[in-house]
C-alpha positions as CSV (number, residue, x, y, z in Angstrom):
1,X,14.6,10.6,13.9
2,X,18.0,9.3,12.8
3,X,17.6,7.5,9.5
4,X,20.3,6.7,7.0
5,X,19.7,5.8,3.3
6,X,18.6,7.2,-0.1
7,X,14.9,7.3,0.7
8,X,12.9,8.5,3.4
9,X,9.3,7.5,2.9
10,X,9.3,3.9,4.4
11,X,12.2,4.8,6.8
12,X,10.0,7.6,8.2
13,X,7.0,5.0,8.4
14,X,9.1,2.5,10.2
15,X,10.4,5.3,12.6
16,X,7.1,6.5,13.3
17,X,5.4,3.1,14.2
18,X,8.3,2.0,16.2
19,X,8.4,5.1,18.1
20,X,4.6,5.0,18.9
21,X,4.7,1.4,19.9
22,X,7.9,0.9,21.8
23,X,8.9,4.5,23.1
24,X,12.4,3.8,22.4
25,X,15.4,5.5,24.1
26,X,17.2,5.1,20.8
27,X,16.1,4.1,17.2
28,X,18.1,4.0,14.1
29,X,16.4,3.0,10.8
30,X,18.8,2.2,7.9
31,X,17.6,1.7,4.3
32,X,19.9,-0.8,2.8
33,X,18.3,-1.5,-0.2
34,X,21.1,-0.2,-2.5
35,X,23.1,-3.3,-1.1
36,X,20.7,-5.6,-2.7
37,X,20.4,-4.5,-6.3
38,X,19.9,-7.5,-8.6
39,X,18.7,-9.7,-5.6
40,X,15.3,-11.0,-5.0
41,X,12.9,-8.5,-3.4
42,X,14.7,-5.5,-4.7
43,X,12.7,-2.8,-6.4
44,X,13.6,0.2,-8.3
45,X,13.9,3.1,-5.9
46,X,14.7,1.1,-3.0
47,X,12.8,1.1,0.1
48,X,12.7,-2.7,0.3
49,X,15.5,-3.9,2.7
50,X,16.0,-2.3,6.1
51,X,17.8,-2.6,9.4
52,X,16.8,-1.3,12.7
53,X,18.4,-0.9,15.9
54,X,15.9,-0.1,18.7
55,X,16.7,0.2,22.5
56,X,13.3,0.1,24.7
57,X,12.4,-0.6,28.3
58,X,9.5,-2.6,26.7
59,X,12.1,-5.3,25.9
60,X,12.8,-5.9,29.5
61,X,12.2,-9.6,30.7
62,X,11.2,-10.3,26.9
63,X,13.3,-12.9,25.0
64,X,15.0,-12.1,21.6
65,X,12.3,-14.0,19.6
66,X,9.4,-12.1,21.2
67,X,11.1,-8.9,20.6
68,X,11.4,-9.5,17.1
69,X,7.8,-10.5,17.1
70,X,6.9,-7.1,18.7
71,X,8.6,-5.1,15.9
72,X,7.1,-7.6,13.3
73,X,3.5,-6.9,14.8
74,X,4.1,-3.2,14.6
75,X,5.2,-3.3,11.0
76,X,2.9,-6.2,9.8
77,X,1.3,-3.9,7.0
78,X,4.6,-2.8,5.7
79,X,6.0,-6.5,5.8
80,X,3.1,-7.8,4.0
81,X,3.3,-5.2,1.2
82,X,6.6,-3.1,0.9
83,X,9.4,-4.3,3.0
84,X,11.2,-7.4,1.7
85,X,13.6,-7.9,4.3
86,X,14.2,-6.4,7.8
87,X,17.2,-7.0,10.2
88,X,16.4,-6.2,13.8
89,X,18.5,-5.4,16.7
90,X,16.6,-5.1,19.8
91,X,18.0,-4.4,23.1
92,X,17.0,-2.9,26.7
93,X,18.9,0.1,28.0
94,X,20.6,-2.1,30.3
95,X,21.8,-4.5,27.6
96,X,23.4,-1.5,25.6
97,X,25.2,-0.1,28.6
98,X,26.9,-3.5,29.5
99,X,28.2,-4.0,26.1
């Protein structure tokens, strides 16, 4: 797992769930909570704002909105309780190699 940020608990949960559900070729989970101190949804100790970059064959022939929905479905419990904001970049391996 490649996780970046000050805390690992929720980042590990996100990583585990996305790996189980999407079998990604690449996954990066970043806790960006420290950028949101004083903003809505920020909690002391962080673990409220995340970004993920996920590359998976499961996104093939799936439009961008439905890719976001796939990620949201896998993280629905966390989004309903702990995660305030989640930025998602979801690509197929072909899209990454063509960039």
